[in-house]
Every structure is written in C-alpha cells, then in structure tokens.
N, CA and C atoms as a LAMMPS dump frame, in Angstrom:
ITEM: TIMESTEP
0
ITEM: NUMBER OF ATOMS
264
ITEM: BOX BOUNDS ff ff ff
-5.0000000000000000e+02 5.0000000000000000e+02
-5.0000000000000000e+02 5.0000000000000000e+02
-5.0000000000000000e+02 5.0000000000000000e+02
ITEM: ATOMS id mol type element x y z
1 1 1 N 28.472 -126.646 123.585
2 1 2 C 27.946 -126.896 124.852
3 1 3 C 27.701 -128.379 125.208
4 2 1 N 28.1 -128.645 126.396
5 2 2 C 27.632 -129.828 126.641
6 2 3 C 26.717 -130.034 127.742
7 3 1 N 25.645 -131.384 127.585
8 3 2 C 24.821 -131.441 128.382
9 3 3 C 25.14 -132.53 129.543
10 4 1 N 24.975 -132.084 130.906
11 4 2 C 25.742 -132.799 131.871
12 4 3 C 24.595 -132.772 132.959
13 5 1 N 25.158 -133.685 133.886
14 5 2 C 24.172 -133.897 135.15
15 5 3 C 25.251 -133.656 136.227
16 6 1 N 24.654 -132.937 137.274
17 6 2 C 25.482 -132.44 138.403
18 6 3 C 24.594 -133.416 139.552
19 7 1 N 25.498 -134.195 140.155
20 7 2 C 25.05 -134.902 141.444
21 7 3 C 25.451 -134.493 142.561
22 8 1 N 24.602 -134.182 143.541
23 8 2 C 24.893 -133.73 144.979
24 8 3 C 25.006 -134.713 145.992
25 9 1 N 25.545 -134.875 146.663
26 9 2 C 25.673 -135.476 148.06
27 9 3 C 25.671 -135.137 149.448
28 10 1 N 25.383 -135.765 150.246
29 10 2 C 25.254 -135.428 151.484
30 10 3 C 24.546 -134.1 152.196
31 11 1 N 25.111 -133.226 152.861
32 11 2 C 24.306 -132.302 153.25
33 11 3 C 23.845 -131.082 151.926
34 12 1 N 24.474 -131.257 150.603
35 12 2 C 24.02 -130.504 149.688
36 12 3 C 22.811 -131.244 148.911
37 13 1 N 22.558 -132.704 149.214
38 13 2 C 21.651 -133.331 148.595
39 13 3 C 20.255 -132.76 149.236
40 14 1 N 20.538 -132.671 150.929
41 14 2 C 19.411 -132.378 151.626
42 14 3 C 18.954 -131.112 151.174
43 15 1 N 19.822 -130.334 151.03
44 15 2 C 19.549 -128.72 150.564
45 15 3 C 18.672 -128.331 149.317
46 16 1 N 19.418 -129.173 148.241
47 16 2 C 19.265 -128.936 146.991
48 16 3 C 18.362 -130.002 146.093
49 17 1 N 18.6 -130.997 146.645
50 17 2 C 18.091 -132.486 145.947
51 17 3 C 19.232 -133.227 145.37
52 18 1 N 18.808 -134.271 144.632
53 18 2 C 19.479 -135.193 144.225
54 18 3 C 20.595 -134.942 143.051
55 19 1 N 19.954 -134.095 142.083
56 19 2 C 20.584 -133.624 141.004
57 19 3 C 19.958 -132.965 139.988
58 20 1 N 20.663 -132.214 139.058
59 20 2 C 20.155 -131.087 138.183
60 20 3 C 20.916 -131.33 136.559
61 21 1 N 20.325 -131.297 135.629
62 21 2 C 21.002 -131.306 134.275
63 21 3 C 21.066 -129.958 133.664
64 22 1 N 22.279 -129.452 133.223
65 22 2 C 22.344 -128.19 132.443
66 22 3 C 23.309 -128.49 131.406
67 23 1 N 23.138 -127.473 130.378
68 23 2 C 23.947 -127.282 129.218
69 23 3 C 24.907 -126.262 129.623
70 24 1 N 26.312 -126.564 129.439
71 24 2 C 27.123 -125.726 129.755
72 24 3 C 28.56 -125.627 128.98
73 25 1 N 29.413 -124.66 129.056
74 25 2 C 30.858 -124.689 128.39
75 25 3 C 31.777 -125.194 129.282
76 26 1 N 31.88 -124.671 130.805
77 26 2 C 32.761 -125.249 131.524
78 26 3 C 32.147 -125.472 132.953
79 27 1 N 32.98 -126.042 133.752
80 27 2 C 32.514 -126.333 135.116
81 27 3 C 31.854 -125.526 135.794
82 28 1 N 32.664 -123.937 135.754
83 28 2 C 32.368 -122.984 136.15
84 28 3 C 30.956 -122.511 135.908
85 29 1 N 30.68 -122.348 134.593
86 29 2 C 29.37 -122.3 133.873
87 29 3 C 28.324 -123.277 133.95
88 30 1 N 28.655 -124.49 134.327
89 30 2 C 27.713 -125.439 134.937
90 30 3 C 27.492 -125.085 136.384
91 31 1 N 28.207 -124.785 137.143
92 31 2 C 27.56 -124.53 138.497
93 31 3 C 26.996 -123.335 138.447
94 32 1 N 27.096 -122.362 137.658
95 32 2 C 26.397 -120.867 137.772
96 32 3 C 25.04 -121.106 137.191
97 33 1 N 24.925 -122.109 135.851
98 33 2 C 23.543 -122.47 135.279
99 33 3 C 22.904 -123.147 136.447
100 34 1 N 23.362 -124.183 137.147
101 34 2 C 22.638 -124.907 138.036
102 34 3 C 22.108 -124.117 139.192
103 35 1 N 22.683 -122.854 139.688
104 35 2 C 22.408 -122.025 140.686
105 35 3 C 21.234 -121.383 140.092
106 36 1 N 21.061 -121.368 138.88
107 36 2 C 19.624 -120.598 138.375
108 36 3 C 18.521 -121.482 138.616
109 37 1 N 18.749 -122.757 138.618
110 37 2 C 17.809 -123.657 139.104
111 37 3 C 17.625 -123.78 140.409
112 38 1 N 18.947 -123.936 141.086
113 38 2 C 18.736 -124.285 142.507
114 38 3 C 18.83 -123.429 143.441
115 39 1 N 19.256 -122.035 142.95
116 39 2 C 19.2 -120.814 143.816
117 39 3 C 20.607 -120.465 143.987
118 40 1 N 20.89 -118.978 144.584
119 40 2 C 22.091 -118.599 144.572
120 40 3 C 23.073 -119.116 145.602
121 41 1 N 22.341 -119.681 146.662
122 41 2 C 23.114 -120.388 147.743
123 41 3 C 23.617 -121.447 147.229
124 42 1 N 23.491 -121.989 146.247
125 42 2 C 24.261 -123.339 145.767
126 42 3 C 25.723 -122.944 145.311
127 43 1 N 25.534 -121.679 144.618
128 43 2 C 26.818 -121.379 144.246
129 43 3 C 27.874 -120.972 145.242
130 44 1 N 27.455 -120.545 146.398
131 44 2 C 28.276 -120.375 147.419
132 44 3 C 28.646 -121.409 147.926
133 45 1 N 27.892 -122.547 147.86
134 45 2 C 28.324 -123.837 148.261
135 45 3 C 29.359 -124.489 147.675
136 46 1 N 29.6 -124.091 146.448
137 46 2 C 30.503 -124.808 145.463
138 46 3 C 32.07 -123.866 145.233
139 47 1 N 31.523 -122.704 144.616
140 47 2 C 32.558 -121.766 144.302
141 47 3 C 33.137 -120.695 145.402
142 48 1 N 34.22 -120.598 145.351
143 48 2 C 34.712 -119.549 146.34
144 48 3 C 34.792 -117.93 145.762
145 49 1 N 35.197 -116.913 146.345
146 49 2 C 34.819 -115.562 145.679
147 49 3 C 35.478 -115.266 144.479
148 50 1 N 36.705 -116.087 144.108
149 50 2 C 37.223 -115.87 142.736
150 50 3 C 36.594 -116.691 141.799
151 51 1 N 35.611 -117.657 142.041
152 51 2 C 34.946 -118.523 141.078
153 51 3 C 35.544 -119.651 140.85
154 52 1 N 36.619 -119.937 141.89
155 52 2 C 37.271 -121.478 141.941
156 52 3 C 36.217 -122.149 142.791
157 53 1 N 36.861 -123.66 142.573
158 53 2 C 36.113 -124.486 143.553
159 53 3 C 36.653 -124.299 144.954
160 54 1 N 35.736 -124.108 146.004
161 54 2 C 36.263 -124.062 147.252
162 54 3 C 37.02 -125.274 147.744
163 55 1 N 37.891 -124.947 148.513
164 55 2 C 38.718 -125.854 148.956
165 55 3 C 38.386 -127.096 149.698
166 56 1 N 37.243 -127.078 150.588
167 56 2 C 36.565 -127.953 151.136
168 56 3 C 35.573 -128.891 150.453
169 57 1 N 35.778 -128.73 149.16
170 57 2 C 34.591 -129.52 148.297
171 57 3 C 35.502 -130.636 147.464
172 58 1 N 34.84 -131.778 147.281
173 58 2 C 35.348 -132.911 146.242
174 58 3 C 34.679 -132.771 145.081
175 59 1 N 35.396 -132.436 143.769
176 59 2 C 34.544 -132.536 142.536
177 59 3 C 35.108 -133.511 141.789
178 60 1 N 34.262 -134.525 141.27
179 60 2 C 34.538 -135.542 140.159
180 60 3 C 33.693 -135.373 139.008
181 61 1 N 34.309 -135.805 137.812
182 61 2 C 33.612 -135.96 136.613
183 61 3 C 34.115 -137.242 136.182
184 62 1 N 32.808 -137.852 135.977
185 62 2 C 32.721 -139.52 135.892
186 62 3 C 33.482 -140.121 136.8
187 63 1 N 33.523 -139.561 138.115
188 63 2 C 34.161 -140.619 138.916
189 63 3 C 35.771 -140.295 139.05
190 64 1 N 36.31 -139.415 138.583
191 64 2 C 37.572 -138.765 138.737
192 64 3 C 37.728 -137.501 139.129
193 65 1 N 38.583 -137.402 140.521
194 65 2 C 38.658 -136.141 141.101
195 65 3 C 39.373 -135.139 140.195
196 66 1 N 38.746 -134.112 140.13
197 66 2 C 39.395 -132.929 139.254
198 66 3 C 39.658 -131.876 139.983
199 67 1 N 40.151 -131.881 141.242
200 67 2 C 40.609 -130.695 142.22
201 67 3 C 41.422 -130.019 141.272
202 68 1 N 41.173 -128.544 141.095
203 68 2 C 42.035 -127.563 140.613
204 68 3 C 42.486 -127.884 139.335
205 69 1 N 41.554 -128.714 138.457
206 69 2 C 41.983 -128.956 137.06
207 69 3 C 40.725 -128.939 136.255
208 70 1 N 40.716 -127.883 135.412
209 70 2 C 39.605 -127.453 134.76
210 70 3 C 39.573 -128.334 133.485
211 71 1 N 38.515 -129.236 133.117
212 71 2 C 38.513 -130.346 132.162
213 71 3 C 37.372 -129.962 131.223
214 72 1 N 37.903 -129.946 129.814
215 72 2 C 36.959 -130.094 128.941
216 72 3 C 35.59 -130.918 129.049
217 73 1 N 34.496 -130.6 128.785
218 73 2 C 33.241 -131.212 129.492
219 73 3 C 32.636 -131.885 128.078
220 74 1 N 32.05 -133.157 128.01
221 74 2 C 31.465 -133.576 127.097
222 74 3 C 29.779 -134.101 127.325
223 75 1 N 29.198 -134.226 126.305
224 75 2 C 27.675 -134.689 126.347
225 75 3 C 27.796 -135.921 127.256
226 76 1 N 27.061 -136.013 128.401
227 76 2 C 26.61 -137.036 129.248
228 76 3 C 27.702 -137.247 130.326
229 77 1 N 28.473 -136.311 130.809
230 77 2 C 29.461 -136.195 131.749
231 77 3 C 28.658 -136.247 133.072
232 78 1 N 28.928 -136.774 133.916
233 78 2 C 28.465 -136.621 135.216
234 78 3 C 29.186 -136.077 136.483
235 79 1 N 28.893 -134.885 136.628
236 79 2 C 29.9 -134.161 137.912
237 79 3 C 29.342 -134.333 139.081
238 80 1 N 30.079 -134.754 140.061
239 80 2 C 29.592 -135.143 141.45
240 80 3 C 30.111 -133.949 142.231
241 81 1 N 29.367 -133.432 143.375
242 81 2 C 29.867 -132.391 144.317
243 81 3 C 29.69 -133.345 145.689
244 82 1 N 30.826 -132.958 146.645
245 82 2 C 30.841 -133.742 147.68
246 82 3 C 31.399 -132.717 148.746
247 83 1 N 30.305 -132.372 149.728
248 83 2 C 30.751 -131.381 150.851
249 83 3 C 31.668 -132.185 151.92
250 84 1 N 32.303 -131.463 152.59
251 84 2 C 33.131 -132.113 153.461
252 84 3 C 32.134 -132.939 154.646
253 85 1 N 32.764 -134.333 155.229
254 85 2 C 31.776 -135.315 155.695
255 85 3 C 32.371 -135.72 156.883
256 86 1 N 32.092 -135.458 158.166
257 86 2 C 32.874 -135.94 159.169
258 86 3 C 31.696 -137.101 159.904
259 87 1 N 32.361 -137.895 160.681
260 87 2 C 31.46 -139.096 161.255
261 87 3 C 32.211 -139.651 162.386
262 88 1 N 31.525 -140.491 162.989
263 88 2 C 32.466 -141.007 164.087
264 88 3 C 32.182 -142.671 164.463
C-alpha cells in the first residue's frame, strides 16, 4: 500500500476541502478511501458508474496527466483532481 495525498481544485476544493491523505493500492482504491473521509458525493464527483475516471475530470499523479492510464502508486505520490473549469 502507498500513502498518497489527493489534492482537490476549483469547485471540488470548495465542496470537500484542499486535500486528504490515504493509504491505497490503486487509483480507484484511493478515491474510495477518500470518500470514506469526504463522503459518498466525492466518489460520484470523480468516478463514473463503472468505476472509471469520469470523462470530464483531469487526474494527475505528480503533475503528469494519467487519463485512462492506471499507474502503480508509490509512497508520497500526489494525486490532483481537476473538475471542468470554464471562464470568460
């Protein structure tokens, strides 16, 4: 198991706070364990019904976009979650 930090941005930060630390085996496991702390709504904000990353989310590990690529996690990794952002 890896101890990682999940950082949240924009509207997710407003709803759930800045970050949470969890020990997990996979990216999906990390999000499920974070939901135990942040609430089930967090899981719906990040994962789709099949347990994959929602199409409208950007997920990075240590600053690298990992869209549709499940990477092995290591202690100290930082997972960042970005919701869709619009502006003008």
